C-alpha positions in Angstrom: 17.8 -44.1 -4.4 17.0 -40.6 -4.4 14.6 -38.5 -6.3 15.1 -35.5 -7.5 13.0 -32.9 -8.7 13.0 -31.8 -12.0 12.7 -27.9 -12.1 13.6 -27.5 -15.7 10.3 -29.9 -16.8 8.2 -28.4 -14.2 8.3 -25.0 -15.3 8.0 -25.8 -18.7 4.9 -27.9 -18.1 3.6 -25.1 -16.4 4.0 -22.7 -19.2 3.5 -24.7 -21.6 0.6 -23.3 -23.9 0.0 -20.2 -21.9 -0.3 -16.2 -22.8 1.1 -13.5 -21.1 1.0 -10.0 -21.2 2.8 -7.4 -18.8 0.3 -4.0 -17.5 0.8 -0.5 -16.0 -1.5 0.6 -14.0 -0.3 2.4 -11.0 -3.2 1.6 -8.6 -3.8 -1.3 -5.6 -4.7 -4.6 -7.0 -7.9 -4.6 -5.6 -8.7 -1.7 -7.0 -7.4 -2.8 -10.7 -9.2 -6.2 -10.1 -12.3 -4.5 -9.3 -12.2 -2.4 -12.7 -11.6 -5.0 -14.3 -14.3 -7.3 -13.4 -16.5 -4.3 -13.5 -15.6 -3.3 -17.3 -14.6 -6.9 -18.9 -17.5 -8.8 -16.8 -15.0 -11.2 -15.3 -14.9 -12.2 -11.8 -11.2 -12.0 -10.4 -10.8 -13.6 -7.1 -8.4 -13.5 -4.7 -6.7 -16.8 -4.1 -4.6 -17.4 -1.1 -3.8 -20.9 -1.7 -1.8 -19.5 -4.9 -0.4 -16.0 -3.0 3.5 -15.9 -3.6 5.8 -16.0 -1.0 9.4 -14.8 -1.8 12.5 -15.2 0.8 14.6 -11.6 -0.2 17.0 -10.0 1.9 16.5 -12.2 5.4 12.4 -11.0 4.8 9.2 -12.2 3.4 8.0 -10.8 0.7 3.9 -11.8 -0.6 2.9 -11.0 -3.8 -1.2 -12.0 -4.6 -2.5 -13.9 -7.4 -6.1 -13.1 -8.5 -8.3 -15.8 -10.4 -10.9 -16.0 -12.8 -12.3 -19.4 -14.5 -14.1 -18.6 -17.6 -17.2 -20.5 -17.6 -17.6 -22.3 -21.3 -14.3 -23.6 -21.7 -10.9 -24.7 -19.4 -9.5 -21.1 -19.8 -8.1 -20.0 -16.9 -6.8 -16.1 -16.3 -4.3 -15.5 -13.5 -3.3 -11.8 -12.5 -0.1 -11.3 -10.2 1.1 -8.9 -8.7 4.7 -7.7 -9.4 5.2 -5.2 -6.2 5.4 -5.7 -2.8 6.8 -3.6 -0.7 9.7 -2.0 -3.3 10.5 -6.1 -4.1 9.5 -7.6 -7.6 8.2 -11.0 -8.2 10.0 -10.6 -11.5 12.8 -8.2 -11.1 13.8 -8.3 -15.2 10.1 -6.6 -15.5 10.4 -4.0 -12.7 8.3 -1.5 -14.8 5.0 -4.1 -15.0 2.5 -3.7 -12.1 0.9 -6.9 -13.2 1.4 -9.7 -14.6 -1.7 -11.2 -17.1 -1.5 -15.2 -17.1 -3.7 -17.4 -19.3 -3.7 -21.2 -19.4 -5.7 -24.1 -19.7 -6.8 -23.7 -23.6 -5.5 -22.2 -27.0 -6.3 -18.5 -27.2 -6.7 -17.3 -31.1 -4.6 -14.2 -31.6 -7.8 -11.5 -32.3 -9.3 -13.1 -29.0 -6.0 -12.2 -27.5 -5.8 -8.9 -29.3 -9.8 -7.9 -28.4 -8.3 -8.3 -25.0 -5.6 -6.3 -24.8 -7.8 -3.5 -25.9 -10.1 -4.1 -23.3 -7.3 -3.8 -20.9 -6.3 -0.5 -21.7 -9.5 0.8 -21.7 -9.5 0.2 -18.0 -8.7 3.4 -16.4 -5.2 3.9 -14.9 -3.7 1.4 -17.3 -1.2 2.9 -19.2 0.4 -0.2 -21.4 -0.3 -3.5 -22.2 2.1 -5.7 -23.7 2.7 -9.1 -24.4 5.8 -11.0 -23.4 7.2 -13.8 -24.3 7.8 -16.6 -21.2 11.6 -17.0 -23.1 12.1 -13.6 -21.4 11.7 -14.7 -18.6 14.7 -15.2 -16.4 12.4 -15.9 -13.1 10.0 -18.6 -14.2 10.0 -20.2 -11.1 8.7 -17.3 -9.7 5.2 -17.5 -11.2 4.5 -21.1 -10.4 1.9 -21.9 -7.3 
């Protein structure tokens, strides 16, 4: 008997109950995280275990993932770089520099709105938009 991994089920389970924001902020990821940490009293840290590697055009592309777990509750924030050396983690969203994924706890609509307004206040942030995971073609690229 051979076991087959059900990628669709894995993707569905990964995204169950998540919220996703797209961010346009033309700056290096470590600068964006530093500014978010300063302004929002959070502690985003790079998680090299979650770094996403894609093989395209006979090359390897590496997309960093930063992580912050809220001290109260089980909500974890992940910040993905959407760009590396001219390639995109999610090619359908080439205009976005970062993807902010929240997972592990329900987020009230007002809390999500407040978070978006706080992110918009970070210098160099030009756009913050809520993304529907239904619109993402390459969802598997976000799974670490």
